C-alpha positions in Angstrom: 0.1 0.2 0.0 1.4 3.6 -0.9 2.4 5.4 2.3 -0.2 8.2 3.2 1.2 11.7 2.1 1.7 14.3 4.8 -0.7 17.4 4.9 0.6 20.2 3.6 1.7 22.9 6.1 0.6 26.1 5.6 1.6 29.5 7.7 -1.4 29.2 9.4 -0.3 25.4 10.5 2.9 26.7 11.7 1.1 29.1 13.8 -1.2 27.2 15.3 1.5 24.5 15.9 4.2 27.0 17.3 1.6 28.5 19.9 0.4 25.3 20.8 4.0 24.4 21.4 5.0 27.7 23.3 2.0 26.8 25.7 3.1 23.6 26.6 6.7 24.5 27.1 6.0 27.1 29.1 3.4 25.2 31.4 6.0 22.2 31.8 9.5 24.9 32.3 6.9 27.0 35.1 6.3 23.3 36.6 9.5 22.1 36.3 10.8 25.1 38.3 8.2 25.0 41.0 9.2 21.4 41.4 12.9 22.0 41.7 12.8 25.1 44.3 10.0 22.8 46.3 12.9 19.7 46.0 15.5 22.1 47.3 13.6 23.5 50.1 12.7 19.7 51.5 16.3 18.8 51.1 17.4 21.7 52.5 14.7 21.2 55.9 16.4 17.6 55.8 19.5 19.1 56.3 18.2 21.8 58.9 17.0 18.6 60.9 20.0 16.8 60.8 22.2 19.6 62.0 19.8 20.3 64.9 19.8 16.8 66.0 23.7 17.1 66.3 23.9 20.4 67.7 21.5 18.6 70.6 23.8 15.9 71.0 27.1 18.2 71.0 25.5 20.2 73.8 24.3 17.4 75.3 28.3 16.3 75.3 29.8 19.9 76.2 27.3 19.9 79.6 28.5 16.4 80.5 31.9 17.3 79.9 31.4 20.5 82.2 29.8 18.4 84.9 32.9 16.1 85.0 35.3 19.1 85.1 36.9 17.8 81.8 38.7 21.2 80.3 39.9 19.2 76.8 36.6 18.0 76.1 35.0 21.1 77.1 37.0 23.1 74.5 36.2 20.2 71.7 32.8 20.6 72.6 32.5 24.2 72.7 34.0 24.5 68.7 31.9 21.6 67.6 28.9 23.3 68.6 29.6 26.3 67.5 30.5 24.9 63.8 27.2 23.3 64.0 25.3 26.5 65.2 27.2 28.9 62.2 26.2 25.6 59.6 22.4 26.1 61.1 22.0 29.3 60.6 23.4 29.0 57.0 20.7 26.7 56.2 17.9 28.5 58.0 18.9 31.4 55.4 19.2 29.2 52.7 16.0 27.8 53.7 14.5 31.5 53.8 15.7 32.3 50.6 14.2 29.0 49.0 10.9 30.1 50.2 11.2 33.7 49.2 12.4 32.1 45.8 9.3 30.1 45.5 6.4 32.8 46.3 8.2 34.7 43.3 8.2 32.0 41.3 4.6 31.2 41.9 3.9 34.8 41.1 6.1 34.8 38.2 4.2 31.3 37.0 0.4 33.2 37.3 1.5 36.4 35.2 3.4 34.3 32.6 0.1 31.6 32.3 -1.7 34.9 31.7 0.2 36.6 29.4 -0.1 33.5 27.6 -3.6 33.7 27.5 -2.8 35.9 24.1 -1.1 33.0 22.5 -4.1 31.1 23.3 -6.3 33.4 21.4 -3.7 33.4 18.6 -4.0 29.8 18.5 -7.6 29.7 18.9 -7.9 32.3 15.4 -5.0 30.2 13.7 -7.3 27.2 14.1 -10.7 29.3 12.8 -8.6 30.9 9.6 -7.6 27.1 9.0 -11.4 26.2 8.5 -13.0 29.1 7.3 -11.5 28.9 4.1 -12.5 26.1 2.9 -16.0 27.2 2.4 -14.8 30.6 0.7 -13.5 28.9 -2.8 -17.2 28.1 -3.7 -18.2 31.8 -4.4 -15.8 33.2 -6.3 -16.2 31.2 -9.4 -19.6 33.3 -9.7 -17.3 36.4 -9.6 -15.4 35.2 -12.2 -18.3 34.4 -14.6 -19.4 37.5 -14.5 -16.0 38.7 -15.9 -16.3 37.8 -19.6 -19.9 38.6 -19.8 -19.5 42.3 -19.0 -16.0 42.0 -21.3 -17.8 40.9 -24.1 -20.5 43.6 -23.7 -18.0 46.0 -23.9 -16.2 44.7 -27.1 -19.1 45.9 -29.6 -18.9 49.0 -28.1 -15.3 49.1 -28.6 -15.6 48.0 -32.2 -17.9 50.4 -32.9 -16.0 53.2 -31.4 -13.1 51.6 -33.7 -15.1 52.0 -36.7 -16.1 55.2 -36.4 -12.3 56.7 -35.6 -11.6 54.5 -38.9 -14.7 56.1 -40.9 -13.7 59.9 -40.3 -9.9 58.8 -41.2 -11.1 57.4 -44.6 -13.6 60.9 -45.1 -10.5 62.8 -44.1 -8.9 62.2 -47.5 -11.9 63.1 -49.4 -11.9 66.2 -48.3 -8.7 67.1 -49.1 -8.9 65.7 -52.3 -11.8 68.0 -53.0 -10.0 71.2 -52.1 -7.5 70.9 -54.8 -10.3 70.3 -57.4 -11.7 73.3 -56.4 -8.6 75.4 -56.6 -8.4 74.1 -59.8 -11.9 75.0 -60.9 -11.4 78.5 -59.5 -8.3 79.0 -61.5 -9.4 77.5 -64.9 -11.6 80.6 -65.6 -8.9 83.3 -65.2 -6.8 81.4 -67.7 -9.1 80.8 -70.4 -10.1 84.7 -70.0 -6.2 85.5 -70.3 -5.9 83.4 -72.9 -9.0 85.0 -74.7 -7.6 88.5 -74.4 -4.1 87.4 -75.8 -5.8 86.9 -79.8 -8.2 89.8 -78.9 -4.5 92.0 -78.4 -3.2 90.1 -81.4 -6.1 90.8 -84.0 -6.2 94.3 -83.1 -2.3 94.8 -83.6 -2.7 93.3 -86.8 -5.4 95.5 -87.9 -3.5 98.4 -86.9 -0.7 97.2 -89.0 -2.6 96.8 -92.3 -5.1 99.8 -92.0 -3.1 102.6 -93.8 -1.5 105.7 -92.1 -3.5 108.8 -92.5 -1.9 112.0 -94.5 -0.4 114.6 -93.0 -1.7 118.4 -92.7 -0.2 119.9 -95.7 0.9 117.0 -97.4 -0.1 116.0 -100.9 -2.2 113.3 -101.2 -0.7 110.6 -103.6 -3.8 110.8 -106.2 
């Protein structure tokens, strides 16, 4: 049988997983730190009880040595009692510090878990976002189907406007061709008039040349 393919990991999956891991890790770390502090306090309590017992025994021996009048035993017993008292004071101080640390740790843990509720909300929001898009794509094809209808309706209008533009451009050469024709029609009568005036003047000159000149006054005529 083919192995099942792992689900595709998206940023929303990562956000949900990271927020979940952060919450779990935070709770475990706080619980572990509190547990270690309580174990240390219990260990100090055991040490203190043992030192307390030794100190009680050392004082009893010191008292017996004093009653017996043994100077060396008294000096040795006094030194042991002093050391045990110092050790007991140190253990008590460490116990007090550990108790204060536990109080602060519990307070900080509560505060951290309260702030972590925002992370829990992020996790829930990511889960909702992962569930929501499954129903969204069903409405998208309708919007996509409307677009071609609008474009098809718009195409005839565009074609009509382009046809009008080409028709106007086609009419412009005919108008330009009519203007030289009009100018030619206006110029032709003037040319004809000039041509008709030229023969008339020529004829007048020829008539004047052929006509005999009149005799001058006082001159005898040739006849």
